[in-house]
ROSE-4610 file (N, C-alpha, C; in Angstrom, 1 decimal, always signed):
// ROSE-4610
residu = [M/M/M/S/S/S/E/E/E/K/K/K/F/F/F/S/S/S/F/F/F/S/S/S/V/V/V/N/N/N/G/G/G/S/S/S/T/T/T/H/H/H/T/T/T/V/V/V/T/T/T/A/A/A/D/D/D/P/P/P/G/G/G/M/M/M/P/P/P/L/L/L/L/L/L/Y/Y/Y/T/T/T/L/L/L/R/R/R/D/D/D/D/D/D/L/L/L/G/G/G/L/L/L/N/N/N/N/N/N/P/P/P/H/H/H/F/F/F/G/G/G/C/C/C/G/G/G/L/L/L/A/A/A/Q/Q/Q/C/C/C/G/G/G/A/A/A/C/C/C/T/T/T/E/E/E/I/I/I/P/P/P/P/P/P/S/S/S/G/G/G/A/A/A/G/G/G/E/E/E/P/P/P/A/A/A/I/I/I/R/R/R/P/P/P/V/V/V/A/A/A/A/A/A/A/A/A/I/I/I/A/A/A/N/N/N/A/A/A/V/V/V/F/F/F/D/D/D/A/A/A/T/T/T/G/G/G/V/V/V/R/R/R/I/I/I/R/R/R/R/R/R/V/V/V/P/P/P/F/F/F/S/S/S/P/P/P/D/D/D/N/N/N/V/V/V/K/K/K/S/S/S/A/A/A/L/L/L/S/S/S]
num = [1/1/1/2/2/2/3/3/3/4/4/4/5/5/5/6/6/6/7/7/7/8/8/8/9/9/9/10/10/10/11/11/11/12/12/12/13/13/13/14/14/14/15/15/15/16/16/16/17/17/17/18/18/18/19/19/19/20/20/20/21/21/21/22/22/22/23/23/23/24/24/24/25/25/25/26/26/26/27/27/27/28/28/28/29/29/29/30/30/30/31/31/31/32/32/32/33/33/33/34/34/34/35/35/35/36/36/36/37/37/37/38/38/38/39/39/39/40/40/40/41/41/41/42/42/42/43/43/43/44/44/44/45/45/45/46/46/46/47/47/47/48/48/48/49/49/49/50/50/50/51/51/51/52/52/52/53/53/53/54/54/54/55/55/55/56/56/56/57/57/57/58/58/58/59/59/59/60/60/60/61/61/61/62/62/62/63/63/63/64/64/64/65/65/65/66/66/66/67/67/67/68/68/68/69/69/69/70/70/70/71/71/71/72/72/72/73/73/73/74/74/74/75/75/75/76/76/76/77/77/77/78/78/78/79/79/79/80/80/80/81/81/81/82/82/82/83/83/83/84/84/84/85/85/85/86/86/86/87/87/87/88/88/88/89/89/89/90/90/90/91/91/91/92/92/92/93/93/93/94/94/94/95/95/95/96/96/96]
x = [-0.4/+1.0/+1.5/+2.2/+2.7/+3.9/+4.0/+5.1/+5.7/+7.0/+7.6/+7.4/+6.9/+6.7/+7.4/+8.0/+8.6/+8.0/+7.7/+7.0/+7.3/+7.0/+7.3/+5.9/+5.9/+4.7/+5.2/+4.7/+5.1/+6.6/+7.2/+8.7/+9.6/+9.0/+9.8/+9.5/+10.6/+10.4/+10.1/+9.1/+8.7/+8.7/+9.0/+8.9/+8.0/+7.0/+6.1/+6.0/+5.6/+5.2/+3.7/+3.1/+1.6/+1.2/-0.1/-0.7/-0.9/-0.6/-0.8/-2.2/-3.2/-4.6/-5.1/-4.3/-4.7/-4.9/-6.0/-6.1/-5.0/-4.5/-3.5/-3.9/-5.1/-5.7/-5.2/-5.3/-4.9/-3.4/-2.6/-1.2/-0.8/-1.4/-1.1/-1.5/-2.7/-3.2/-2.5/-2.5/-2.1/-0.6/+0.0/+1.5/+2.3/+1.8/+2.6/+2.1/+1.0/+0.4/-0.1/-0.4/-1.0/-2.5/-3.0/-4.4/-5.2/-4.6/-5.2/-4.6/-5.3/-6.7/-7.7/-9.0/-10.0/-10.7/-11.3/-12.0/-13.2/-14.1/-15.3/-16.2/-16.6/-17.7/-17.1/-15.8/-15.1/-15.3/-15.9/-16.1/-15.4/-14.6/-14.0/-14.9/-16.1/-17.1/-17.3/-17.1/-17.4/-16.2/-15.0/-13.8/-13.0/-13.5/-12.7/-11.4/-11.2/-9.9/-9.0/-9.3/-8.5/-7.3/-6.1/-4.9/-4.8/-4.4/-4.3/-2.8/-2.0/-0.7/-0.7/+0.5/+0.5/+0.1/+0.2/-0.1/-1.6/-2.4/-3.8/-4.2/-5.4/-6.0/-5.1/-4.9/-4.1/-4.9/-4.3/-4.9/-6.0/-7.2/-8.0/-7.3/-7.3/-6.5/-7.2/-8.3/-9.0/-8.4/-7.7/-7.1/-6.1/-5.9/-4.9/-3.5/-2.6/-1.3/-0.6/-0.7/+0.0/-0.5/-1.8/-2.3/-1.9/-1.8/-1.4/+0.1/+0.9/+2.3/+2.5/+1.7/+1.7/+1.3/+0.3/-0.1/+1.0/+1.7/+2.8/+3.9/+4.2/+5.2/+4.7/+3.4/+2.9/+2.9/+2.5/+2.6/+4.0/+5.0/+6.4/+7.0/+6.6/+7.3/+6.4/+5.1/+4.2/+4.1/+4.7/+4.7/+3.8/+2.9/+2.0/+2.6/+2.8/+3.3/+2.1/+1.9/+0.7/+0.9/+2.2/+2.5/+3.3/+3.0/+3.9/+4.8/+5.9/+6.5/+7.0/+7.0/+7.6/+9.1/+9.8/+11.3/+11.9/+13.2/+13.9/+14.0/+14.2/+14.3/+13.0/+11.9/+10.6/+10.3/+10.6/+10.4/+11.3/+12.6/+13.5/+13.1/+12.6/+12.1/+10.9/+10.0/+8.8/+9.2/+10.2/+10.7/+11.4/+11.9/+12.6/+11.8]
y = [-15.6/-15.7/-14.5/-14.8/-13.7/-13.0/-11.8/-10.9/-10.3/-9.9/-9.2/-7.7/-7.0/-5.5/-4.9/-3.7/-2.9/-1.6/-1.0/+0.3/+0.8/+2.1/+2.8/+3.1/+2.8/+3.0/+3.7/+4.8/+5.5/+5.7/+6.0/+6.3/+5.1/+3.9/+2.6/+1.9/+1.3/+0.5/-0.9/-1.5/-2.9/-3.6/-4.9/-5.7/-6.9/-7.1/-8.2/-9.0/-10.3/-11.1/-11.2/-10.8/-10.8/-10.9/-11.4/-11.4/-10.0/-9.6/-8.2/-7.7/-8.6/-8.2/-8.1/-8.5/-8.5/-7.0/-6.7/-5.4/-4.9/-3.7/-3.2/-3.3/-3.1/-3.2/-4.5/-5.6/-6.9/-7.0/-6.4/-6.3/-5.5/-4.3/-3.4/-4.1/-4.7/-5.3/-6.7/-7.5/-8.9/-9.1/-8.5/-8.7/-7.8/-6.5/-5.6/-5.4/-6.0/-5.9/-4.5/-3.7/-2.4/-2.5/-1.8/-1.9/-0.7/+0.1/+1.2/+1.1/+1.1/+1.5/+0.4/+0.8/-0.1/-0.7/-1.8/-2.5/-1.7/-1.3/-0.5/-1.3/-0.8/-1.4/-2.4/-2.4/-3.3/-2.9/-1.8/-1.3/+0.0/+0.5/+1.8/+3.0/+2.9/+3.9/+4.7/+4.1/+4.8/+5.7/+5.4/+6.2/+5.6/+4.6/+4.0/+3.5/+3.1/+2.5/+3.5/+4.7/+5.7/+6.1/+6.0/+6.4/+8.0/+8.7/+10.1/+10.5/+10.7/+11.2/+12.7/+13.2/+14.7/+15.6/+15.1/+15.9/+15.9/+15.0/+14.9/+13.5/+13.2/+11.9/+11.0/+9.8/+8.8/+7.8/+6.6/+5.5/+4.9/+4.5/+3.6/+2.3/+1.8/+0.6/-0.7/-0.5/-1.7/-1.9/-0.9/-0.9/-2.1/-2.8/-3.9/-3.3/-4.2/-3.8/-3.2/-4.0/-3.6/-2.2/-2.0/-0.7/+0.5/+0.2/+1.3/+1.7/+0.7/+1.0/+1.6/+1.2/+1.8/+3.3/+3.6/+4.9/+5.8/+5.2/+5.9/+6.3/+5.3/+5.6/+6.7/+6.6/+7.6/+9.0/+9.1/+10.3/+10.9/+10.0/+10.5/+10.9/+10.2/+10.3/+10.8/+10.7/+11.0/+9.9/+8.7/+7.6/+6.5/+6.0/+4.9/+3.6/+2.7/+1.4/+0.4/-0.4/-1.2/-2.7/-3.1/-4.6/-4.9/-6.0/-6.5/-7.5/-7.8/-7.3/-5.9/-5.1/-3.7/-3.8/-4.5/-4.7/-3.4/-3.2/-2.0/-1.8/-2.9/-2.9/-2.4/-2.9/-2.5/-1.1/-0.6/+0.8/+1.7/+1.3/+2.1/+2.1/+1.0/+0.9/+1.9/+1.9/+2.7/+4.2/+4.5/+5.9/+6.4/+5.5/+5.8/+6.4]
z = [-6.3/-6.1/-5.3/-4.2/-3.3/-3.9/-3.5/-3.9/-2.6/-2.7/-1.6/-1.8/-0.7/-0.8/+0.4/+0.1/+1.1/+1.1/+2.3/+2.4/+3.8/+3.9/+5.2/+5.9/+7.2/+8.0/+9.3/+9.6/+10.8/+10.9/+9.8/+9.8/+9.7/+9.8/+9.8/+8.5/+7.9/+6.7/+7.1/+6.4/+6.6/+5.3/+5.3/+4.2/+4.5/+3.6/+3.8/+2.5/+2.7/+1.5/+1.5/+0.4/+0.4/-1.0/-1.2/-2.5/-2.9/-4.1/-4.6/-4.4/-4.4/-4.3/-2.9/-1.9/-0.5/-0.1/+0.6/+1.1/+2.1/+1.9/+2.7/+4.2/+4.5/+5.9/+6.5/+5.8/+6.4/+6.6/+5.7/+5.9/+7.1/+7.3/+8.4/+9.7/+9.8/+11.0/+11.3/+10.3/+10.6/+10.5/+9.5/+9.3/+10.2/+10.4/+11.1/+12.6/+12.9/+14.2/+14.6/+13.7/+14.0/+14.3/+15.3/+15.6/+15.0/+14.2/+13.5/+12.1/+11.0/+10.9/+11.3/+11.3/+11.6/+10.4/+10.6/+9.4/+9.0/+9.9/+9.5/+8.6/+7.5/+6.7/+5.7/+5.5/+4.6/+3.1/+2.8/+1.5/+1.2/+2.1/+2.0/+1.8/+2.4/+2.2/+3.5/+4.6/+5.9/+6.4/+5.9/+6.2/+7.4/+8.0/+9.2/+8.8/+7.6/+7.2/+6.5/+6.4/+5.7/+6.6/+6.1/+6.8/+6.6/+7.7/+7.6/+7.8/+6.8/+6.9/+7.2/+7.6/+7.9/+6.8/+5.5/+4.4/+4.0/+4.7/+4.4/+4.3/+3.8/+3.7/+2.8/+3.2/+2.4/+1.8/+1.6/+0.9/+1.8/+1.3/+2.1/+2.3/+3.5/+3.7/+3.2/+2.6/+2.0/+0.6/+0.1/-1.3/-1.3/-2.4/-2.4/-2.2/-1.6/-1.3/-2.6/-3.7/-4.9/-5.4/-5.3/-5.8/-4.9/-3.6/-2.7/-3.0/-3.2/-3.5/-4.8/-5.8/-7.2/-7.1/-6.2/-6.0/-5.4/-4.4/-3.8/-4.8/-5.7/-6.7/-7.6/-8.0/-8.9/-8.2/-6.9/-6.2/-6.1/-6.0/-5.9/-7.2/-8.3/-9.6/-10.7/-10.6/-11.7/-12.7/-12.5/-13.4/-12.8/-13.6/-13.1/-13.5/-12.5/-12.7/-12.5/-13.5/-13.6/-13.5/-13.4/-13.3/-12.1/-11.4/-10.4/-11.0/-10.5/-9.2/-9.4/-8.4/-8.4/-8.1/-9.0/-8.8/-9.2/-8.7/-9.1/-10.6/-11.3/-12.8/-13.4/-12.9/-13.5/-13.2/-12.0/-11.7/-12.5/-12.7/-13.5/-14.9/-15.4/-16.8/-17.0/-16.0/-16.1/-16.1/-15.3/-15.2/-16.5/-17.3/-18.5/-19.6]
């Protein structure tokens, strides 16, 4: 079942509809048309798919979309969200 996800890439906000288990790599390359990151080994072991933000190494792009967004919420708030959809109500509830 697909869900709608919004996230920021290179300073721009994007919204995509994707299966929560789909690798972020596919969303970045196929839905947003970005040619980086690279697929590499497909197992997130070689490092080709790792995004590198200004603050240091980021999410391996082979990680599922939902997990990558959940990790971003955790990094920002310290609260782990484990259920999709990541609606404003679910996020507010988790923060309470």
